[in-house]
C-alpha positions in Angstrom: 0.0 0.0 0.0 3.0 2.3 0.6 3.9 2.1 -3.1 0.3 3.0 -4.1 0.2 5.9 -1.5 3.5 7.4 -2.9 2.3 7.1 -6.5 -1.1 8.7 -5.6 0.6 11.7 -3.9 3.0 12.1 -6.9 0.1 12.2 -9.3 -2.4 14.2 -7.1 -2.7 17.1 -9.5 -3.6 14.8 -12.4 -6.0 12.7 -10.2 -8.1 15.5 -8.8 -9.7 16.6 -12.2 -10.5 13.0 -13.0 -12.3 12.6 -9.6 -14.2 15.9 -10.1 -15.2 15.3 -13.7 -19.0 14.9 -13.8 -19.1 13.6 -17.3 -17.7 10.1 -16.6 -19.9 7.5 -15.0 -18.4 7.0 -11.6 -19.2 5.2 -8.3 -18.0 6.2 -4.9 -17.8 3.2 -2.5 -17.1 4.1 1.2 -17.0 1.0 3.4 -15.5 0.0 6.7 -15.4 -3.7 6.0 -13.8 -4.2 2.6 -15.2 -7.8 2.4 -18.7 -6.4 2.5 -17.9 -4.1 -0.4 -16.6 -6.7 -2.8 -19.9 -7.3 -4.6 -20.5 -3.6 -5.1 -16.9 -3.2 -6.2 -17.1 -6.0 -8.8 -20.3 -4.5 -10.2 -18.8 -1.0 -10.3 -15.6 -2.1 -12.0 -17.6 -3.6 -14.8 -20.3 -1.0 -15.4 -18.7 2.3 -14.5 -15.9 4.2 -16.2 -14.2 4.9 -12.8 -14.7 3.4 -9.3 -13.6 5.3 -6.3 -12.9 3.0 -3.3 -12.7 4.7 0.1 -11.9 2.0 2.7 -12.1 3.5 6.1 -12.1 0.5 8.4 -8.4 -0.6 8.2 -6.9 -1.4 11.6 -3.7 0.4 10.6 -3.5 3.8 8.9 -1.0 5.7 6.9 -1.3 9.5 7.4 0.2 12.3 5.3 0.1 15.7 6.9 0.0 18.5 4.3 2.3 21.3 5.4 2.5 24.8 3.8 5.5 23.9 1.7 3.5 21.1 0.0 0.8 23.5 -1.1 3.5 25.9 -2.3 5.1 23.2 -4.4 1.8 21.9 -5.8 -0.2 25.1 -6.3 2.2 28.1 -5.7 0.2 29.2 -2.7 1.2 29.5 0.9 -1.5 27.4 2.4 -4.9 25.9 1.6 -8.3 27.5 2.2 -10.9 25.8 4.4 -14.6 26.4 3.6 -17.5 25.9 5.9 -20.3 27.7 7.7 -20.1 29.5 11.1 -22.8 27.1 12.3 -20.6 24.1 11.5 -17.6 25.7 13.3 -19.7 26.4 16.3 -21.0 22.8 16.3 -17.4 21.5 16.2 -16.2 24.0 18.8 -13.6 25.6 16.5 -12.5 29.2 16.8 -11.9 30.4 13.3 -9.5 33.0 14.4 -7.4 31.0 16.9 -7.4 27.4 15.8 -4.6 25.8 13.8 -6.2 23.4 11.3 -4.0 20.9 9.4 -5.2 19.0 6.3 -4.2 15.4 5.9 -4.7 12.3 3.7 -5.4 9.1 5.6 -4.7 5.8 3.7 -5.6 2.3 4.8 -2.6 0.2 5.9 -1.6 -3.2 7.2 -1.4 -6.6 5.6 -5.0 -6.7 4.4 -4.7 -3.4 2.7 -1.4 -4.4 1.1 -3.0 -7.6 -0.2 -6.1 -5.8 -1.5 -4.0 -3.1 -3.2 -2.0 -5.8 -5.0 -5.1 -7.7 -6.0 -6.7 -4.6 -7.4 -3.6 -3.2 -9.1 -4.7 -4.3 -12.7 -7.8 -2.0 -12.4 -5.7 0.9 -11.1 -3.2 0.4 -14.0 -6.1 0.3 -16.5 -7.6 3.5 -15.1 -10.8 1.8 -13.8 -10.1 2.3 -10.1 -8.7 4.8 -7.6 -8.3 3.8 -4.0 -9.2 7.1 -2.4 -7.7 8.2 1.0 -9.9 9.9 3.6 -9.5 13.7 3.5 -9.4 14.9 7.1 -8.8 18.2 8.9 -7.1 18.0 12.2 -7.1 20.6 15.0 -6.2 20.7 18.7 -9.2 20.6 21.0 -9.3 23.4 23.6 -10.3 21.0 26.4 -7.3 19.6 28.4 -7.0 15.9 29.1 -6.5 14.5 32.7 -2.7 14.8 32.2 -3.0 18.5 31.1 -2.4 17.8 27.4 -4.5 18.7 24.4 -5.6 16.1 21.8 -5.8 16.3 18.1 -9.3 15.8 16.7 -10.1 14.9 13.1 -13.1 15.9 10.9 -14.0 14.7 7.4 -13.6 17.0 4.5 -15.5 16.5 1.2 -13.6 14.1 -1.0 -14.6 16.2 -4.1 -13.5 19.6 -2.9 -10.5 21.3 -4.6 -7.2 20.5 -2.9 -6.5 24.1 -2.3 -9.9 24.8 -0.8 -11.1 22.0 1.5 -14.8 22.0 2.3 -16.2 20.9 5.7 -19.6 19.6 4.9 -22.0 16.9 5.9 -21.6 13.8 3.8 -25.1 14.2 2.3 -24.3 17.7 1.2 -21.2 16.6 -0.7 -20.8 17.6 -4.4 -23.2 15.6 -6.4 -21.8 12.5 -8.2 -23.4 9.2 -9.3 -22.8 7.2 -6.1 -23.5 3.6 -5.5 -22.3 3.2 -1.9 -23.2 -0.1 -0.2 -25.7 -0.8 -2.9 -26.8 0.9 -6.1 -29.2 3.7 -5.4 -30.9 4.3 -8.7 -33.7 1.8 -9.3 -32.6 0.6 -12.8 -29.0 0.4 -11.5 -30.2 -1.7 -8.6 -32.0 -4.1 -11.1 -28.9 -4.3 -13.2 -26.9 -5.1 -10.1 -29.3 -7.8 -9.0 -29.3 -9.4 -12.4 -25.6 -9.5 -13.1 -24.0 -10.0 -9.6 -24.7 -13.7 -9.5 -22.3 -14.1 -12.4 -19.7 -11.6 -11.1 -19.4 -12.7 -7.5 -17.5 -16.0 -8.0 -14.9 -14.4 -10.2 -11.5 -13.4 -8.7 -10.4 -9.8 -9.2 -7.5 -11.0 -11.3 -9.8 -13.0 -13.7 -12.3 -10.1 -13.8 -9.5 -7.7 -14.9 -8.5 -10.2 -17.7 -12.1 -10.5 -18.9 -12.5 -6.7 -19.0 -9.3 -6.4 -20.9 -10.5 -8.9 -23.5 -14.2 -8.2 -23.6 -14.7 -4.7 -22.2 -16.2 -3.6 -25.5 -19.3 -5.8 -24.7 -20.3 -3.9 -21.6 -22.3 -1.1 -23.2 -24.3 -3.7 -25.2 -24.8 -5.9 -22.2 -26.1 -3.0 -20.1 -28.4 -1.9 -23.0 -29.7 -5.5 -23.5 -30.5 -6.0 -19.8 -32.2 -2.6 -19.5 -34.3 -3.3 -22.5 -35.3 -6.6 -21.1 -36.2 -5.0 -17.8 -38.4 -2.5 -19.6 -40.1 -5.3 -21.7 -40.7 -7.5 -18.7 -41.9 -4.6 -16.5 -40.0 -2.6 -13.9 -41.7 -4.6 -11.1 -40.3 -7.9 -12.3 -37.9 -9.3 -9.6 -34.3 -9.9 -10.5 -34.6 -13.7 -9.7 -37.2 -14.1 -12.4 -35.1 -12.1 -14.9 -32.1 -14.3 -14.2 -34.1 -17.5 -14.6 -36.2 -16.4 -17.6 -33.8 -14.3 -19.6 -30.1 -14.3 -18.6 -29.6 -17.9 -17.7 -31.1 -19.1 -21.0 -29.0 -16.7 -23.0 -25.8 -17.7 -21.2 -26.7 -21.4 -21.5 -27.3 -21.0 -25.3 -23.8 -19.5 -25.7 -22.4 -22.5 -23.7 -24.2 -25.0 -26.0 -22.9 -23.2 -29.1 -19.3 -23.1 -27.6 -19.4 -26.9 -26.8 -20.7 -27.6 -30.3 -18.0 -25.4 -31.8 -15.3 -27.2 -29.8 -16.6 -30.7 -30.7 -16.8 -29.8 -34.4 -13.2 -28.7 -34.4 -11.8 -31.7 -32.7 -10.2 -34.0 -35.3 -7.5 -36.7 -35.7 -3.9 -36.1 -36.7 -1.5 -39.1 -36.7 -4.1 -41.2 -34.8 -4.6 -38.7 -31.9 -7.7 -36.6 -31.3 -6.7 -32.9 -31.0 -9.1 -30.3 -29.8 -8.5 -26.7 -30.9 -9.2 -25.5 -27.3 -6.3 -27.6 -26.1 -4.3 -26.2 -28.9 -5.1 -22.7 -27.8 -4.1 -23.4 -24.2 -0.8 -25.0 -25.5 -0.1 -21.9 -27.6 -0.3 -19.8 -24.5 2.2 -22.0 -22.7 4.7 -22.2 -25.6 6.1 -19.7 -28.1 3.0 -19.4 -30.3 0.5 -21.2 -32.3 3.0 -22.9 -34.7 5.1 -24.2 -31.8 1.9 -25.4 -30.1 0.9 -27.4 -33.2 4.3 -28.9 -33.6 4.3 -29.8 -29.9 1.0 -31.7 -30.2 1.3 -33.4 -33.5 4.7 -32.7 -35.1 5.7 -30.4 -37.9 3.6 -32.2 -40.5 0.3 -31.0 -38.9 1.2 -27.3 -38.9 -0.7 -26.4 -42.0 -3.8 -28.5 -41.3 -4.1 -27.5 -37.6 -3.3 -23.9 -38.4 -6.2 -23.6 -40.8 -8.5 -25.4 -38.3 -7.5 -23.2 -35.5 -8.1 -20.1 -37.6 -11.6 -21.3 -38.5 -12.2 -22.0 -34.8 -11.2 -18.5 -33.8 -13.4 -16.9 -36.4 -16.4 -18.7 -35.1 -15.5 -17.8 -31.5 -15.5 -14.1 -32.6 -19.0 -14.6 -33.9 -20.1 -15.8 -30.5 -18.5 -12.7 -29.0 -21.0 -10.5 -30.8 -23.6 -11.6 -28.3 -23.3 -9.2 -25.3 -24.1 -12.0 -22.9 -20.7 -13.6 -23.9 -19.2 -11.5 -21.1 -21.4 -13.1 -18.5 -20.7 -16.5 -20.0 -16.9 -16.0 -19.6 -17.5 -14.9 -16.0 -19.5 -18.1 -15.3 -16.7 -20.3 -16.8 -14.1 -18.7 -14.6 -16.3 -18.6 -11.5 -16.5 -22.4 -11.8 -12.7 -22.6 -11.7 -12.3 -20.5 -8.5 
């Protein structure tokens, strides 16, 4: 997590406009228990342009205090502004004239955070995910403790306020952004979540990143197809019925076509039955398709198997034109995990 934290701070000026951009479809997931957020995170990574994950329940935290010289280097200003109302200051017991307030970023830490950051790194690298730190403002409370010292107290700042003008606001009054926190809020998004999450939940984050890399262009068609089905079936139709009556049959149909395709492209060379799917897997493990063919059946089969494999790949590409192919791939990989 330290490496991510350092990279985040180095790129902070580039990150902020992306977070604040209202044109992209984003989700903001704020959760104490990261395990409870995994379903929402999977859904968001698939169906949103950018997911913002704010994990606030880590038992170990990494804190970066932002001093005046940091703002000078980043923005050419001596310090940051802090925006709020007098009522909020009175509620917090802050004297606007006499209280020193220090802004800070608070990142999750510890072994669990390190493991999660590593697992989610493909989504960060592809621009689909930002692990967002908490933005806090710390000040010394006036009241003395029993030993005569004063304690630092932290308050949340809006995650969407400019870095040189931190806003102290109630969470509900934060800058508007499409938010699916804990569960999707908009009705049609909730239905889309309920229909697709059975296919996404069993897939590891590593496999999901690979599927999105390969089949990400299917997402818009999948979303449109499911929303059209929801409209045709009626908005009151429950997700379980949609899965049973619509999604499962479409995914099963793709599976039947794929099995038929595999069987039709299994053939004999030198007395051995060779499946093109096995051929494809062998190609991945060797130096390419020609080496794979030679490995399986010798150099004499290169021309024959090469043509057969090419035909197989063309027919697989036809299957990919069905937007439910994405969910089919998820289902295959969820069986493996």
